[in-house]
N, C-alpha and C positions, 0 to 999 in steps of 0.2 A: 504494499499499499504506499503510495507516494504522499509525503507530508507537504502540506501547503506552507510555504514560508511567509511569515508575517511581514507586511510592508513596513518600512521605516516611516514613522510619522515625522514629517518635516514642517516646522513652523517657519513661515517667511514673514519676518517683521519689517514693516515699512511704514512710511508716514512720519510721524513724530512732530516735534515742536519747532524745528529749525526753519530758517528762511528757505532752505532747500527741500522742503516737504514735497513739492510737486515732482522733483527729480527722483526722490526716494520712492514715491508712489509708482512712477513709471518704471523704475528699476525693479521694484517688487512685483509689479504686474508681469514684467518680462520673465523674471525668474519663475513665477507661478506658471506662466504659459508654457515654459520649456521643460519643466520637470516631468519626467516619465511617469505617468500615472500607473503604468503596469508594475513599476518598482516601488513607488513612493505614494504615501497618503499625504497629500498636501494640506496644510492648515494655514490659510491666509490670515494674517494677523496685523491689521492696520492699527497703528498707534495714533490715537486722536491728538488734537492740538491741546486739549484740556482733559484733565482727569487721569486717574491711574487704574480704572476698572479693567483696562486691557490686560493687566497682569493676572487678575483672577480668571478672566476669560481664557487667557492663554493656558493657564495651569489646569483648568477644567478639561481642555482638549488633550492634555497629557502628551505633548510632542516628545520625540526621542532626541531631536536635534533642532536647533534654532539657526536659521540663516538670517543675518542682519543685512538688510538692504537700506541702511540708513545713511543719510548724508548730512553734513553740517558740522557745527562746532563740536569740539572734543567733549565738552561738558554734557551735551545731549547724549552722546554715545556712552560716556562714563555712567550717567544716571541709569540708562536702560540696561547696560551690561551688569551693573551692580544689582539691579532688580532681578535679573536672570540668575546671577550667581547665588543670590539669597535662596532661590528656589532650586539650585543645583541642576540647572538645565545645561546639557552639553552644548557647546558652541558659544557659551557666554564670554569666554576669554579670547582675546585676539589670536594667540597661537593655536589654541584648541580649535577656534573657528576655522582658521585657514587650513589646518591639518585635516579637520573633519570634512571640509568642503572638498579638499583634494581627494580624500579617501572615498567619499560618497560618489563623486562624479568622475573618477578615473576609470 
């Protein structure tokens, strides 16, 4: 009997509070569009301009990996990465993120 392999749940985080929000949204949409649905379960996660309820929504979806399609000041990234680290989500740290991205898409 052949076992069905579980799809990796990938959260794509985009949007945010920076002046480059629109660029981030376009980047996120392109990532979402090009992820192979046969291999991955994609969890689009737009970060709003105001509020932090995106964190609880993201964690309810229980992604395995987070891909950050965020643009703008380092402070925005630091705040969002810190929130992900608090919840121990893979992909939250820069090195982990780039290594995981390379591993997942190679």
